[in-house]
VMD Tcl script that builds the backbone (N, CA, C; Angstrom):
set m [mol new atoms 246]
animate dup $m
set s [atomselect $m all]
$s set {name element resname resid chain x y z} {
  {N N MET 1 A 15.586 10.531 1.862}
  {CA C MET 1 A 15.990 12.255 0.592}
  {C C MET 1 A 14.799 12.785 0.858}
  {N N ILE 2 A 14.354 13.538 1.438}
  {CA C ILE 2 A 13.209 14.816 1.390}
  {C C ILE 2 A 13.018 15.462 0.571}
  {N N ILE 3 A 11.932 15.467 0.098}
  {CA C ILE 3 A 11.922 16.088 -1.398}
  {C C ILE 3 A 10.647 17.447 -1.254}
  {N N THR 4 A 11.010 18.747 -0.896}
  {CA C THR 4 A 10.530 19.760 -0.100}
  {C C THR 4 A 9.443 20.343 -1.854}
  {N N PRO 5 A 8.753 21.149 -1.669}
  {CA C PRO 5 A 8.044 21.889 -2.753}
  {C C PRO 5 A 8.733 22.399 -3.332}
  {N N GLY 6 A 8.766 22.499 -5.283}
  {CA C GLY 6 A 9.239 23.327 -5.914}
  {C C GLY 6 A 10.645 22.541 -6.248}
  {N N LYS 7 A 10.893 21.071 -5.335}
  {CA C LYS 7 A 12.734 20.646 -6.279}
  {C C LYS 7 A 12.225 19.317 -6.977}
  {N N LEU 8 A 11.160 18.927 -7.182}
  {CA C LEU 8 A 11.078 17.803 -7.545}
  {C C LEU 8 A 10.437 18.558 -9.432}
  {N N GLU 9 A 11.254 17.690 -10.245}
  {CA C GLU 9 A 11.083 17.899 -11.384}
  {C C GLU 9 A 9.934 16.503 -11.942}
  {N N VAL 10 A 8.563 17.500 -12.384}
  {CA C VAL 10 A 7.786 16.322 -13.111}
  {C C VAL 10 A 7.464 16.724 -14.398}
  {N N PRO 11 A 7.575 15.239 -15.075}
  {CA C PRO 11 A 7.516 15.262 -16.587}
  {C C PRO 11 A 5.693 15.850 -16.995}
  {N N GLU 12 A 6.118 16.585 -18.134}
  {CA C GLU 12 A 4.468 17.091 -18.855}
  {C C GLU 12 A 3.560 16.166 -18.381}
  {N N ASN 13 A 3.800 14.885 -19.047}
  {CA C ASN 13 A 2.695 14.026 -19.069}
  {C C ASN 13 A 2.456 13.151 -17.816}
  {N N ILE 14 A 2.713 13.521 -16.247}
  {CA C ILE 14 A 2.297 13.292 -15.264}
  {C C ILE 14 A 1.742 14.292 -14.241}
  {N N SER 15 A 0.654 13.927 -13.762}
  {CA C SER 15 A -0.125 14.804 -13.052}
  {C C SER 15 A -0.215 14.620 -11.608}
  {N N ILE 16 A 0.635 15.403 -10.450}
  {CA C ILE 16 A 0.470 14.704 -9.194}
  {C C ILE 16 A -0.768 15.444 -8.625}
  {N N VAL 17 A -1.463 14.656 -7.422}
  {CA C VAL 17 A -2.535 14.341 -6.998}
  {C C VAL 17 A -2.855 14.291 -5.653}
  {N N PRO 18 A -3.008 15.590 -4.817}
  {CA C PRO 18 A -2.342 15.175 -3.648}
  {C C PRO 18 A -3.768 14.341 -3.250}
  {N N LEU 19 A -3.419 13.448 -2.240}
  {CA C LEU 19 A -5.131 12.754 -1.430}
  {C C LEU 19 A -5.211 13.474 -0.306}
  {N N PRO 20 A -6.756 13.625 -0.243}
  {CA C PRO 20 A -7.150 14.147 0.700}
  {C C PRO 20 A -7.009 13.507 2.054}
  {N N PRO 21 A -6.490 14.389 3.041}
  {CA C PRO 21 A -6.783 13.729 4.683}
  {C C PRO 21 A -7.864 12.772 4.846}
  {N N TYR 22 A -7.147 11.844 5.523}
  {CA C TYR 22 A -8.693 10.941 6.091}
  {C C TYR 22 A -9.074 9.994 4.796}
  {N N SER 23 A -8.157 9.814 3.791}
  {CA C SER 23 A -8.963 8.609 2.714}
  {C C SER 23 A -8.001 7.343 2.672}
  {N N PRO 24 A -7.513 6.926 3.432}
  {CA C PRO 24 A -6.973 5.354 3.234}
  {C C PRO 24 A -7.533 4.604 2.290}
  {N N GLU 25 A -8.779 4.702 1.779}
  {CA C GLU 25 A -9.016 4.224 0.353}
  {C C GLU 25 A -8.505 4.702 -0.515}
  {N N LEU 26 A -8.145 5.596 -0.316}
  {CA C LEU 26 A -7.326 6.081 -1.946}
  {C C LEU 26 A -6.182 5.992 -2.280}
  {N N ASN 27 A -5.487 5.458 -0.740}
  {CA C ASN 27 A -4.247 4.975 -1.004}
  {C C ASN 27 A -3.951 3.852 -1.235}
  {N N PRO 28 A -2.961 3.576 -2.300}
  {CA C PRO 28 A -2.641 2.220 -2.394}
  {C C PRO 28 A -2.017 0.979 -1.423}
  {N N VAL 29 A -1.332 1.816 -0.561}
  {CA C VAL 29 A -0.082 1.243 -0.387}
  {C C VAL 29 A -1.291 0.875 1.339}
  {N N GLU 30 A -1.963 1.521 1.831}
  {CA C GLU 30 A -3.180 1.468 2.998}
  {C C GLU 30 A -3.692 0.162 2.566}
  {N N GLN 31 A -4.116 0.291 1.495}
  {CA C GLN 31 A -5.039 -0.941 0.836}
  {C C GLN 31 A -4.313 -2.418 0.877}
  {N N VAL 32 A -2.791 -2.147 0.810}
  {CA C VAL 32 A -1.491 -3.434 0.901}
  {C C VAL 32 A -1.715 -3.857 2.221}
  {N N TRP 33 A -1.604 -2.638 3.225}
  {CA C TRP 33 A -1.380 -2.897 4.696}
  {C C TRP 33 A -3.042 -3.867 5.233}
  {N N GLN 34 A -3.947 -3.233 4.756}
  {CA C GLN 34 A -5.152 -3.638 5.041}
  {C C GLN 34 A -5.150 -5.276 4.786}
  {N N GLN 35 A -4.710 -5.399 4.024}
  {CA C GLN 35 A -5.285 -7.081 3.068}
  {C C GLN 35 A -3.983 -7.999 3.807}
  {N N LEU 36 A -2.532 -7.678 4.366}
  {CA C LEU 36 A -1.538 -7.898 4.920}
  {C C LEU 36 A -1.597 -8.615 6.337}
  {N N ARG 37 A -2.547 -7.344 7.219}
  {CA C ARG 37 A -2.991 -7.889 7.892}
  {C C ARG 37 A -4.202 -8.559 7.823}
  {N N HIS 38 A -5.097 -8.423 7.419}
  {CA C HIS 38 A -6.060 -8.985 7.433}
  {C C HIS 38 A -6.165 -10.701 7.201}
  {N N ARG 39 A -4.796 -11.041 6.218}
  {CA C ARG 39 A -4.374 -12.470 6.097}
  {C C ARG 39 A -3.225 -13.034 6.740}
  {N N SER 40 A -2.147 -12.872 7.091}
  {CA C SER 40 A -1.344 -12.917 7.401}
  {C C SER 40 A -0.839 -12.109 8.904}
  {N N LEU 41 A -0.762 -10.887 9.478}
  {CA C LEU 41 A -0.344 -10.429 10.295}
  {C C LEU 41 A -1.229 -10.295 11.344}
  {N N ALA 42 A -2.438 -10.663 11.368}
  {CA C ALA 42 A -3.228 -10.516 12.692}
  {C C ALA 42 A -3.189 -11.764 13.380}
  {N N ASN 43 A -4.045 -11.132 15.146}
  {CA C ASN 43 A -3.640 -11.879 15.575}
  {C C ASN 43 A -2.928 -12.738 15.916}
  {N N ARG 44 A -1.804 -12.199 16.268}
  {CA C ARG 44 A -0.489 -13.042 16.037}
  {C C ARG 44 A 0.384 -12.401 17.147}
  {N N CYS 45 A 1.517 -13.149 18.062}
  {CA C CYS 45 A 1.984 -11.971 18.954}
  {C C CYS 45 A 3.510 -12.628 18.534}
  {N N PHE 46 A 4.078 -11.408 18.469}
  {CA C PHE 46 A 5.818 -11.185 18.046}
  {C C PHE 46 A 6.674 -11.416 18.600}
  {N N LYS 47 A 7.532 -12.233 19.344}
  {CA C LYS 47 A 8.543 -12.486 19.894}
  {C C LYS 47 A 9.324 -10.955 19.392}
  {N N ASN 48 A 10.139 -10.564 18.899}
  {CA C ASN 48 A 11.124 -9.243 18.758}
  {C C ASN 48 A 10.452 -8.406 17.674}
  {N N TYR 49 A 11.293 -7.121 17.492}
  {CA C TYR 49 A 10.742 -6.879 16.263}
  {C C TYR 49 A 11.421 -7.381 14.888}
  {N N GLU 50 A 12.820 -7.845 15.329}
  {CA C GLU 50 A 13.000 -8.881 13.825}
  {C C GLU 50 A 11.816 -9.506 13.397}
  {N N HIS 51 A 11.463 -10.224 14.303}
  {CA C HIS 51 A 10.185 -11.642 14.342}
  {C C HIS 51 A 8.986 -10.594 13.218}
  {N N ILE 52 A 8.585 -9.405 13.935}
  {CA C ILE 52 A 7.805 -8.811 12.856}
  {C C ILE 52 A 7.779 -8.624 11.927}
  {N N VAL 53 A 9.772 -7.842 11.298}
  {CA C VAL 53 A 10.262 -7.440 10.003}
  {C C VAL 53 A 9.803 -8.756 8.974}
  {N N GLU 54 A 10.278 -9.824 9.733}
  {CA C GLU 54 A 10.509 -10.913 8.774}
  {C C GLU 54 A 9.150 -11.973 8.699}
  {N N ALA 55 A 8.282 -11.643 9.855}
  {CA C ALA 55 A 6.875 -12.057 9.299}
  {C C ALA 55 A 6.008 -11.001 8.216}
  {N N CYS 56 A 6.621 -9.316 8.191}
  {CA C CYS 56 A 6.388 -8.946 7.124}
  {C C CYS 56 A 6.491 -9.147 5.776}
  {N N CYS 57 A 8.086 -9.044 5.849}
  {CA C CYS 57 A 8.311 -9.618 4.458}
  {C C CYS 57 A 7.562 -10.734 3.672}
  {N N GLU 58 A 7.873 -11.907 5.020}
  {CA C GLU 58 A 6.942 -12.990 4.253}
  {C C GLU 58 A 5.277 -12.767 3.640}
  {N N ALA 59 A 4.670 -12.166 4.156}
  {CA C ALA 59 A 3.345 -11.754 3.767}
  {C C ALA 59 A 3.041 -10.447 2.783}
  {N N GLY 60 A 4.560 -10.182 2.394}
  {CA C GLY 60 A 4.343 -9.319 1.315}
  {C C GLY 60 A 4.719 -10.157 -0.132}
  {N N ASN 61 A 5.705 -11.353 0.384}
  {CA C ASN 61 A 6.680 -11.781 -0.466}
  {C C ASN 61 A 5.578 -12.975 -0.842}
  {N N LYS 62 A 4.073 -12.862 -0.701}
  {CA C LYS 62 A 3.629 -14.143 -0.610}
  {C C LYS 62 A 2.258 -13.060 -1.275}
  {N N PHE 63 A 2.009 -12.386 -0.328}
  {CA C PHE 63 A 1.057 -11.084 -1.430}
  {C C PHE 63 A 1.455 -10.608 -2.968}
  {N N VAL 64 A 2.558 -10.642 -3.365}
  {CA C VAL 64 A 2.870 -10.593 -4.857}
  {C C VAL 64 A 2.886 -11.543 -5.846}
  {N N THR 65 A 3.020 -12.530 -5.312}
  {CA C THR 65 A 3.198 -13.930 -5.488}
  {C C THR 65 A 1.338 -13.748 -6.758}
  {N N CYS 66 A 0.862 -13.069 -6.146}
  {CA C CYS 66 A -0.366 -13.413 -6.590}
  {C C CYS 66 A -0.955 -12.024 -7.607}
  {N N PRO 67 A -1.659 -12.486 -8.610}
  {CA C PRO 67 A -1.676 -10.823 -9.419}
  {C C PRO 67 A -3.239 -10.633 -9.557}
  {N N SER 68 A -3.889 -11.113 -8.620}
  {CA C SER 68 A -5.074 -10.809 -8.269}
  {C C SER 68 A -5.111 -9.960 -6.722}
  {N N ASN 69 A -4.293 -10.446 -5.983}
  {CA C ASN 69 A -4.305 -9.886 -5.441}
  {C C ASN 69 A -3.577 -8.237 -5.539}
  {N N ILE 70 A -2.679 -7.857 -6.451}
  {CA C ILE 70 A -2.397 -6.518 -7.690}
  {C C ILE 70 A -3.664 -5.879 -8.079}
  {N N GLN 71 A -4.248 -6.385 -8.687}
  {CA C GLN 71 A -5.290 -6.467 -9.294}
  {C C GLN 71 A -6.648 -5.793 -8.512}
  {N N SER 72 A -6.642 -6.644 -7.239}
  {CA C SER 72 A -8.058 -5.829 -6.523}
  {C C SER 72 A -7.737 -4.010 -5.956}
  {N N LEU 73 A -6.527 -3.840 -6.014}
  {CA C LEU 73 A -6.443 -2.694 -5.345}
  {C C LEU 73 A -7.039 -1.990 -6.263}
  {N N CYS 74 A -7.051 -2.411 -7.710}
  {CA C CYS 74 A -7.358 -0.945 -8.459}
  {C C CYS 74 A -9.091 -1.306 -9.420}
  {N N ALA 75 A -9.715 -2.691 -8.274}
  {CA C ALA 75 A -10.783 -2.850 -8.937}
  {C C ALA 75 A -12.372 -2.956 -8.226}
  {N N ARG 76 A -11.640 -1.996 -7.266}
  {CA C ARG 76 A -12.803 -1.175 -6.249}
  {C C ARG 76 A -13.389 -0.619 -6.741}
  {N N LYS 77 A -15.370 -0.867 -6.451}
  {CA C LYS 77 A -16.271 -0.315 -7.178}
  {C C LYS 77 A -16.523 1.533 -7.124}
  {N N TRP 78 A -15.709 1.934 -6.149}
  {CA C TRP 78 A -15.640 3.448 -5.814}
  {C C TRP 78 A -14.518 4.006 -7.085}
  {N N ALA 79 A -13.829 3.118 -7.526}
  {CA C ALA 79 A -12.890 3.996 -8.604}
  {C C ALA 79 A -13.514 3.953 -10.242}
  {N N ILE 80 A -14.254 3.095 -10.358}
  {CA C ILE 80 A -15.234 3.275 -11.360}
  {C C ILE 80 A -15.868 4.488 -11.192}
  {N N LEU 81 A -16.049 5.219 -10.590}
  {CA C LEU 81 A -17.003 6.684 -10.662}
  {C C LEU 81 A -16.285 8.047 -11.098}
  {N N ILE 82 A -14.758 7.519 -10.376}
  {CA C ILE 82 A -13.539 8.756 -10.574}
  {C C ILE 82 A -13.421 8.911 -11.807}
}
mol reanalyze $m
mol bondsrecalc $m
mol representation Tube
mol addrep $m
């Protein structure tokens, strides 16, 4: 589903703030991938695409079982300044 400008209905109590380009530290998804690569996916050789998907799913499932992993995404020192 592609959402184009002007088509999204945003409730009044939600503000959409665009992320500046080249700022992965502000994007939680980038933080998750960084941790997954560091903890589970780095320095591995995958047999095929299915093996990559399986490894990513296993790493993601392991990541979400520990609440401190999720909390760490919001506990950056720079986050206090914003």
